Wavefront OBJ file of the C-alpha trace (Angstrom):
o trace
v 5.593 -12.408 -13.870
v 5.340 -8.566 -14.429
v 1.669 -7.152 -15.053
v -0.933 -4.929 -17.834
v -1.932 -2.081 -16.149
v -4.597 0.034 -17.951
v -4.969 3.187 -16.253
v -9.187 5.293 -17.379
v -8.163 8.656 -18.209
v -4.779 10.251 -18.584
v -5.810 13.410 -16.321
v -3.466 15.275 -13.511
v -4.196 12.036 -10.705
v -3.841 8.673 -13.216
v -1.006 10.669 -15.198
v 0.490 11.514 -12.329
v 1.302 7.323 -11.456
v 1.352 5.950 -14.237
v 3.646 8.040 -16.320
v 6.163 7.405 -13.132
v 4.569 4.001 -13.937
v 5.527 4.075 -17.697
v 9.221 5.683 -16.972
v 10.007 2.523 -13.927
v 9.129 -0.348 -17.085
v 5.854 -1.299 -16.001
v 3.510 -2.109 -18.370
v 1.163 0.558 -18.937
v -1.617 1.409 -21.110
v -3.816 4.721 -21.186
v -6.646 4.582 -22.253
v -8.252 7.713 -23.305
v -10.034 9.804 -26.099
v -8.659 10.033 -29.260
v -7.352 14.002 -28.505
v -5.587 13.458 -25.280
v -4.597 9.838 -27.767
v -2.462 12.281 -30.470
v -1.685 14.772 -27.809
v 0.360 12.338 -25.895
v 1.478 10.527 -29.105
v 2.798 12.996 -29.995
v 4.807 14.823 -26.824
v 4.470 12.097 -24.211
v 3.317 12.806 -21.054
v 4.606 15.444 -19.067
v 5.466 16.405 -14.654
v 6.522 19.575 -13.334
v 7.392 18.589 -10.166
v 9.949 20.397 -7.368
v 10.626 16.312 -6.739
v 11.752 17.071 -10.578
v 10.506 17.371 -13.979
v 9.878 14.280 -16.549
v 8.692 13.150 -20.139
v 8.216 9.600 -20.766
v 7.211 8.652 -23.718
v 3.542 6.141 -22.872
v 1.375 4.097 -24.608
v -2.551 5.305 -24.914
v -5.308 2.924 -26.825
v -8.920 4.455 -27.216
v -12.022 2.305 -26.274
v -12.519 1.517 -29.490
v -8.776 0.293 -29.812
v -8.970 -2.115 -27.169
v -8.216 -5.724 -27.753
v -6.928 -7.431 -24.811
v -8.335 -7.943 -21.177
v -5.807 -6.664 -18.360
v -4.718 -7.826 -15.146
v -5.476 -4.222 -13.205
v -7.117 -1.273 -14.170
v -6.568 1.934 -12.213
v -9.894 3.983 -12.222
v -9.219 7.731 -10.676
v -12.378 10.224 -12.485
v -14.736 12.664 -11.151
v -17.281 10.510 -8.884
v -19.969 12.022 -11.533
v -18.419 10.140 -14.594
v -17.793 6.509 -12.574
v -20.360 5.515 -14.681
v -19.176 6.129 -18.297
v -15.721 4.823 -16.544
v -17.135 1.597 -15.753
v -18.943 1.582 -19.115
v -15.205 2.839 -21.035
v -13.620 -0.076 -18.986
v -15.560 -3.322 -19.225
v -13.806 -4.404 -22.782
v -10.745 -4.543 -20.973
v -12.099 -6.030 -17.577
v -11.609 -10.046 -17.641
v -12.227 -12.799 -15.442
v -9.141 -11.856 -13.394
v -8.957 -8.215 -14.049
v -8.666 -6.854 -10.520
v -9.855 -3.557 -10.435
v -8.096 -0.322 -7.561
v -10.008 2.961 -7.671
v -8.885 6.369 -6.646
v -11.800 7.594 -5.972
v -12.616 9.838 -2.764
v -15.898 8.932 0.023
v -16.791 5.166 -0.111
v -20.233 4.772 -2.754
v -18.129 4.372 -5.512
v -17.645 0.837 -3.544
v -21.217 0.086 -4.194
v -21.199 0.727 -8.164
v -18.345 -1.043 -8.577
v -18.839 -4.164 -6.460
v -22.530 -4.104 -8.865
v -20.636 -3.636 -11.900
v -17.492 -5.812 -11.995
v -17.967 -8.124 -8.340
v -16.980 -7.581 -5.073
v -14.080 -10.171 -5.416
v -12.255 -8.021 -7.819
v -12.659 -4.355 -6.518
v -9.886 -3.185 -4.249
v -9.350 -0.151 -1.607
v -7.403 2.161 -2.780
v -6.681 6.387 -2.574
v -4.059 8.487 -2.491
v -3.195 11.770 -0.912
v -1.333 14.153 -4.137
v -2.165 17.706 -5.379
v -2.112 17.207 -8.507
v -4.250 20.035 -11.606
v -3.575 18.750 -15.846
v -3.024 22.188 -17.529
v -4.423 23.193 -20.597
v -1.291 21.755 -22.868
v -1.931 18.799 -20.926
v 0.824 18.876 -18.810
v 0.092 17.874 -14.996
v 1.355 19.940 -12.540
v 2.289 18.362 -10.037
v 1.972 21.230 -6.366
v 1.863 19.255 -3.314
v 5.212 18.376 -1.351
v 3.310 14.542 -0.988
v 2.339 11.804 -3.145
v 1.163 8.598 -2.062
v -0.832 5.789 -3.303
v -2.156 3.402 -1.171
v -4.220 0.334 -2.050
v -4.901 -2.880 0.096
v -7.690 -5.749 -0.360
v -11.134 -5.486 1.098
v -10.976 -9.311 1.516
v -9.044 -11.607 2.554
v -9.597 -13.014 -0.237
v -7.653 -10.354 -2.206
v -4.310 -10.360 -0.656
v -2.089 -12.420 -2.730
v -3.819 -10.425 -5.512
v -3.392 -6.846 -4.163
v 0.326 -8.082 -3.366
v 1.222 -8.243 -6.706
v 0.185 -5.638 -7.821
v 2.055 -3.648 -5.247
v 5.116 -5.146 -6.123
v 4.086 -3.094 -9.475
v 3.518 -0.076 -7.789
v 6.379 -0.117 -6.021
v 8.388 -0.134 -8.885
v 6.878 3.375 -9.955
v 9.481 5.090 -7.373
v 6.765 7.259 -5.811
v 5.222 6.640 -2.543
v 3.106 3.778 -2.817
v 1.927 1.823 0.168
v -0.115 -1.357 1.185
v -2.733 -1.496 4.008
v -4.564 -4.499 5.243
v -6.969 -2.011 6.863
v -7.706 -0.134 3.658
v -12.000 0.467 4.328
v -10.451 2.081 7.615
v -7.531 4.139 5.526
v -10.786 5.671 2.827
v -12.306 6.537 5.612
v -9.678 8.668 7.419
v -8.747 10.579 4.533
v -12.430 10.705 3.763
v -13.743 12.833 7.048
v -10.753 14.923 6.612
v -11.393 15.835 3.020
v -15.586 16.836 3.854
v -13.871 18.864 6.228
v -11.364 20.748 3.851
v -14.098 20.775 1.304
v -16.641 21.830 3.526
v -15.705 24.080 5.379
v -12.535 26.015 2.481
v -15.685 25.767 -0.062
v -19.034 27.637 2.319
v -16.527 29.832 3.436
v -14.995 30.307 -0.377
v -11.631 30.432 0.799
v -8.660 28.735 1.596
v -7.558 27.476 5.610
v -5.394 29.913 6.591
v -8.154 32.801 5.671
v -10.521 30.759 7.187
v -9.321 30.347 10.969
v -7.482 34.306 11.091
v -11.167 34.919 11.436
v -12.736 35.104 15.235
v -14.896 31.949 15.131
v -12.742 30.334 12.034
v -10.916 28.301 14.319
v -13.965 27.017 16.045
v -16.042 26.572 13.511
v -13.454 23.896 11.313
v -12.943 22.300 14.342
v -16.339 21.639 14.978
v -17.024 20.617 11.180
v -14.486 18.201 12.450
v -16.194 17.031 15.476
v -18.618 15.638 12.913
v -16.881 14.177 10.264
v -14.889 12.403 12.426
v -18.110 11.159 14.605
v -19.774 10.124 11.152
v -16.589 7.408 10.964
v -16.575 6.695 14.424
v -20.521 6.025 14.317
v -19.489 3.452 11.413
v -17.281 1.271 12.852
v -14.152 3.733 11.478
v -13.242 6.019 14.194
v -9.567 8.341 13.098
v -6.654 6.819 14.881
v -5.342 9.512 17.489
v -2.464 9.928 14.800
v -5.008 10.933 12.016
v -7.281 12.822 14.522
v -4.058 14.812 15.662
v -3.447 15.848 12.438
v -5.910 16.433 10.592
v -6.107 18.751 13.846
v -3.239 20.982 12.749
v -3.501 20.420 9.760
v -7.244 23.288 9.072
v -6.217 25.481 11.738
v -3.197 26.245 10.201
v -3.321 30.751 10.912
v -0.903 30.041 7.628
v -2.372 27.864 5.608
v -3.223 28.182 1.905
v -4.831 25.009 1.466
v -7.768 24.388 0.171
v -10.371 21.258 -1.732
v -9.414 20.696 -4.663
v -13.646 21.033 -4.812
v -13.498 25.304 -4.348
v -10.928 25.477 -7.237
v -13.554 23.485 -9.461
v -16.137 26.184 -8.356
v -14.132 29.044 -9.079
v -13.975 27.932 -12.733
v -16.895 27.101 -13.123
v -17.079 23.336 -12.969
v -18.754 20.272 -11.950
v -18.124 18.958 -8.335
v -18.382 16.447 -6.384
v -20.870 16.916 -3.720
v -22.997 14.504 -2.959
v -19.983 11.540 -2.904
v -17.430 13.276 -0.840
v -20.699 15.498 2.045
v -24.256 14.431 0.458
v -23.195 10.432 1.483
v -21.416 11.378 4.912
v -24.131 12.930 5.660
v -26.724 10.328 5.556
v -24.681 7.717 6.528
v -24.126 9.975 9.496
v -27.763 10.546 9.343
v -28.185 6.641 9.605
v -26.628 6.087 12.573
v -28.370 8.524 14.568
v -25.093 11.711 14.246
v -26.305 15.343 13.676
v -24.060 17.660 11.484
v -25.583 20.626 11.318
v -22.233 22.158 9.968
v -21.831 19.896 7.578
v -25.786 19.971 6.554
v -25.621 23.644 5.878
v -22.201 23.334 3.638
v -23.851 20.957 1.648
v -26.849 22.999 0.721
v -24.684 25.855 -0.192
v -22.609 22.528 -2.299
v -26.260 22.269 -4.436
v -27.267 25.415 -4.515
v -24.192 25.821 -6.708
v -24.986 22.026 -8.895
v -27.871 23.426 -9.638
v -26.534 26.313 -11.265
v -24.109 24.470 -12.568
v -27.099 22.265 -14.309
v -29.164 25.306 -14.802
v -26.260 26.605 -16.658
v -24.985 23.850 -18.796
v -28.684 23.012 -19.952
v -28.650 26.932 -20.960
v -25.794 26.651 -23.342
v -26.598 23.049 -24.538
v -29.748 24.993 -25.641
l 1 2 3 4 5 6 7 8 9 10 11 12 13 14 15 16 17 18 19 20 21 22 23 24 25 26 27 28 29 30 31 32 33 34 35 36 37 38 39 40 41 42 43 44 45 46 47 48 49 50 51 52 53 54 55 56 57 58 59 60 61 62 63 64 65 66 67 68 69 70 71 72 73 74 75 76 77 78 79 80 81 82 83 84 85 86 87 88 89 90 91 92 93 94 95 96 97 98 99 100 101 102 103 104 105 106 107 108 109 110 111 112 113 114 115 116 117 118 119 120 121 122 123 124 125 126 127 128 129 130 131 132 133 134 135 136 137 138 139 140 141 142 143 144 145 146 147 148 149 150 151 152 153 154 155 156 157 158 159 160 161 162 163 164 165 166 167 168 169 170 171 172 173 174 175 176 177 178 179 180 181 182 183 184 185 186 187 188 189 190 191 192 193 194 195 196 197 198 199 200 201 202 203 204 205 206 207 208 209 210 211 212 213 214 215 216 217 218 219 220 221 222 223 224 225 226 227 228 229 230 231 232 233 234 235 236 237 238 239 240 241 242 243 244 245 246 247 248 249 250 251 252 253 254 255 256 257 258 259 260 261 262 263 264 265 266 267 268 269 270 271 272 273 274 275 276 277 278 279 280 281 282 283 284 285 286 287 288 289 290 291 292 293 294 295 296 297 298 299 300 301 302 303 304 305 306 307 308 309 310 311 312 313 314 315
């Protein structure tokens, strides 16, 4: 029996995976704001990708139009939008609804557990670079695009396996992990390094590494993030550590964190969720993170300025 899946928003990440699921015939509904609903109804959901451009007709509703609960809800908001996201999906969550968050870091799991109960909240993460253009088109920028999900407890395995079968119908790289928390940590230690370094230096990896001390700087920050993960019981696997080291010291690399793009456009950032929370967990375990803390001071200063400018604009 197929599952009824609700995807909160039709932004870059949720829109990408949701569009492919809808194209494959999976029962997918997008929960969006009225303006985005009208946009989707009139022109469908468009993706421009090196894998092929597609436009898919999709079902979209607003919060006021929720009339039933769903079998699963997929969430991929920015961390600072999680509180609003929880309240938005609440009418769609029933007694057996699964919730699959695709946020970075770990702190969101506590918020979702508190709101809906830990038995309903799976672990999940994705590896993809996508952006949403002003006209609603999703541009797929990376050569990869994977979504990984899995149970956080043995009691969730059956439900997570059922959801996995639906996700695999989408044709993208859908992965199942029995150690989903470890998988999430392996992304987090890498992402915190990428965000901390590229935002602090306002430059992509290659430009940093080509400086006199750049490779040493990034390698030391990666070591700090790895040490926190290990102290919290989720040391990166050797292959993940080697891959992160190679990616973050590639002299020709143009990659940077999406957080840097958010800063460059003057937007809000996930600094506390991705960098600040890792620092706090390290501190609790007695792990020193001086370079990451320097990056976090920089990010907090930007965030304070963003809030000031936003407050002035409201006035």
